[in-house]
C-alpha positions, -999 to +999 in steps of 0.1 A: -713+101+366-741+093+342-746+056+351-744+058+389-777+049+406-783+076+431-819+070+440-824+070+477-850+081+502-848+117+513-828+117+546-815+082+541-781+073+554-767+078+519-782+112+515-769+123+549-734+111+541-736+131+508-744+162+528-713+157+550-691+148+520-702+180+501-696+202+532-732+212+535-736+198+570-710+191+597-731+183+628-763+163+636-784+195+640-772+208+607-782+174+591-817+178+606-821+212+590-806+202+556-823+168+553-858+177+566-861+146+587-864+143+625-836+145+650-843+109+660-840+096+625-808+116+618-793+103+651-801+067+641-787+070+606-756+088+617-750+060+643-753+035+615-728+054+593-704+056+623-707+018+628-701+012+591-669+033+593-681+059+568-683+088+593-661+097+623-666+122+651-641+150+652-647+168+685-671+196+693-682+224+670-683+260+682-712+266+706-742+287+694-757+291+728-764+256+739-745+224+743-719+222+716-727+197+688-702+170+678-686+176+645-688+149+619-664+141+590-663+116+562-639+088+569-618+087+537-595+062+554-622+035+556-609+018+525-586+020+495-593+021+457-569+006+432-566+026+399-547+022+366-544+046+337-532+025+307-520+043+275-507+030+242-471+026+254-470+036+291-492+034+322-496+047+358-510+028+387-520+041+421-538+036+454-563+063+465-584+068+496-622+072+495-618+109+487-599+100+456-566+113+471-536+095+457-517+078+485-491+059+464-484+057+427-460+042+402-455+050+364-441+025+340-437+015+304-460-012+291-474-016+256-511-020+254-507-042+223-490-068+245-525-081+252-548-081+282-533-110+301-497-096+301-508-060+307-533-067+335-508-091+352-483-062+351-510-039+367-519-065+393-482-070+404-478-032+408-510-029+428-497-056+452-464-038+455-480-005+463-503-021+489-474-038+505-457-004+511-488+013+527-496+010+564-517+005+582-536-018+559-571-010+547-596-031+528-598-026+490-632-012+481-629-010+443-608-010+412-608+015+383-591+010+350-587+033+320-578+019+286-569+037+253-599+026+233-637+025+231-653+009+261-687-005+268-687+009+303-716-010+318-700-043+307-665-033+316-649-043+283-632-027+253-651-029+220-632-031+187-603-009+200-580+000+170-547-001+189-555-029+214-552-063+197-566-091+218-587-068+240-619-068+220-647-081+243-622-090+270-638-089+305-613-068+324-632-073+357-625-111+356-588-104+361-596-089+395-627-110+405-609-126+434-609-092+452-646-093+454-651-056+448-666-035+419-642-032+389-650-002+366-635+002+332-636+033+310-618+050+281-586+067+293-597+101+280-630+099+300-611+094+333-587+121+324-616+145+319-631+135+352-597+141+370-592+175+355-628+186+361-631+174+397-598+187+408-598+221+391-629+231+373-661+218+389-667+249+410-662+272+380-678+256+350-703+229+340-692+221+305-657+209+296-639+190+268-606+173+274-588+164+242-559+140+246-533+142+219-510+113+224-503+084+201-539+089+190-566+116+197-596+112+219-621+135+237-637+133+272-670+153+276-682+168+308-718+181+302-737+199+329-711+187+355-714+150+345-694+127+323-712+121+291-705+086+276-733+084+250-757+055+243-730+028+239-701+046+255-686+058+222-691+096+228-660+117+222-643+096+195-629+127+180-598+111+166-618+094+138-635+125+125-624+130+089-604+161+078-604+172+042-572+170+021-558+138+036-576+110+017-543+092+012-537+088+049-549+055+062-559+053+099-556+023+122-594+021+122-593+013+084-607+046+072-588+074+056-582+110+066-590+106+103-576+135+123-557+110+145-539+097+115-529+132+104-524+152+137-519+125+164-485+121+181-475+090+162-484+107+129-462+136+137-434+113+147-437+093+115-435+124+093-404+137+111-388+102+109-394+103+071-373+135+071-344+118+089-352+124+125-350+098+152-386+101+164-401+067+173-430+083+192-447+115+204-424+119+233-394+122+210-413+148+190-419+169+222-382+165+231-372+181+198-397+210+203-384+216+238-348+217+223-359+244+199-359+224+166-377+245+141-390+217+119-405+198+148-420+229+162-436+237+129-449+201+126-466+204+160-481+237+153-495+225+120-509+195+138-526+218+162-541+237+133-555+205+118-569+195+151-584+229+155-606+224+125-622+194+142-623+211+176-641+242+161-669+219+150-671+205+185-672+240+200-701+250+177-719+218+186-713+216+223-704+251+234-680+242+263-666+267+287-632+251+288-611+229+265-582+211+281-555+199+256-538+170+272-517+140+263-480+135+254-480+161+226-495+187+250-460+190+266-450+209+235-472+235+253-477+267+235-469+254+200-498+229+200-522+252+219-514+281+195-523+260+165-556+249+180-565+283+193-558+300+160-583+279+141-609+275+168-613+312+173-614+317+135-639+291+126-662+289+157-692+312+163-684+344+183-710+336+210-694+301+215-659+315+219-667+347+239-656+332+272-640+300+259-607+289+276-583+266+257-557+255+283-530+230+291-538+203+318-532+212+354-528+176+365-504+166+337-501+128+333-517+122+367-552+132+355-561+096+346-554+081+380-572+110+397-602+105+374-602+067+378-604+071+415-632+096+412-651+072+389-649+044+415-656+066+446-687+081+430-700+046+423-692+033+458-706+063+476-737+070+456-765+074+482-783+042+472-750+022+473-743+037+508-778+027+520-772-008+509-738-009+526-752+004+558-780-022+557-755-050+552-735-036+581-765-035+604-776-070+593-741-084+601-742-070+636-746-099+660-777-098+683-768-104+720-797-117+740-797-117+777 
């Protein structure tokens, strides 16, 4: 994550926890070797992490000739994270542990243009219902929200989102301030990219693009293994790149010829509806493709070709290893992918496409909640944040005199 403060002293409690979380060290002696600090310091800081509930002891490790060391493990059950992935017309909410593992989830239909009060109240009610069904209860440590529009991540608010009336400048965190925990907000495509990358690609590649083709079109960028948001959080706004030959098509942003207005799911649905089809949205288009309708199939493939012209430019500029094509229209599978691949491999430089993979998502519509959980967990468990948590825990310990 590009905005997480990770500065911490070498061998600090936060750094030791990171070594355990990453699987680099599993015992105190291993922590001594990997951290470079003394056995006494490691013992003291491990004890503090145990007291704070972030580590737990898991029995003895295999002996290497002396007294067996005690195995240490990250305690993912210390707390819960509440996450929501909000789309234009539907959403998914979930509760995760501190590893980002989804413990409970619920999809639902809610229109983002209903406004922040109605949508966030809907989210809050579903959070409460999910928490009520989980046992034993754990404290909530953080909240992560993804929304379908540009987000000023540091401030936690949407900025001039084209399809989100009433959300401009709205402080999403205020709706959850009574929880007293960090509330992080990001573009829905960014959290989807995080989810796909951390679950399936981080051990294989460093550079990935996730392109969501739903009602609109957006792009999440993983660069050198980290989410790239740009200076103001507007990186990846691929849907509003102009494509030639469509100057008569007006986009929701007010400009003409945007690829979203030409090849987005709603644009495809609108064109088919003009031909007599009952296609109110992208899902209806996908249903037709899955049923084998030739006109809908051609429309999706042509949309893929149009999108491919823009993606080819991104490939030449960014040189990713993997492009994940996600979103509602991606369920048309090979038709959309075929259109994108055809143009990208034709228009991009040979070196940029030599090992390029253009693939369907592996997490499907669950990528957003997985990524939102990862966003929050990485903030909560950044080494500097863990050091602060441990210090607070130690300061809160009552001193018994005698």
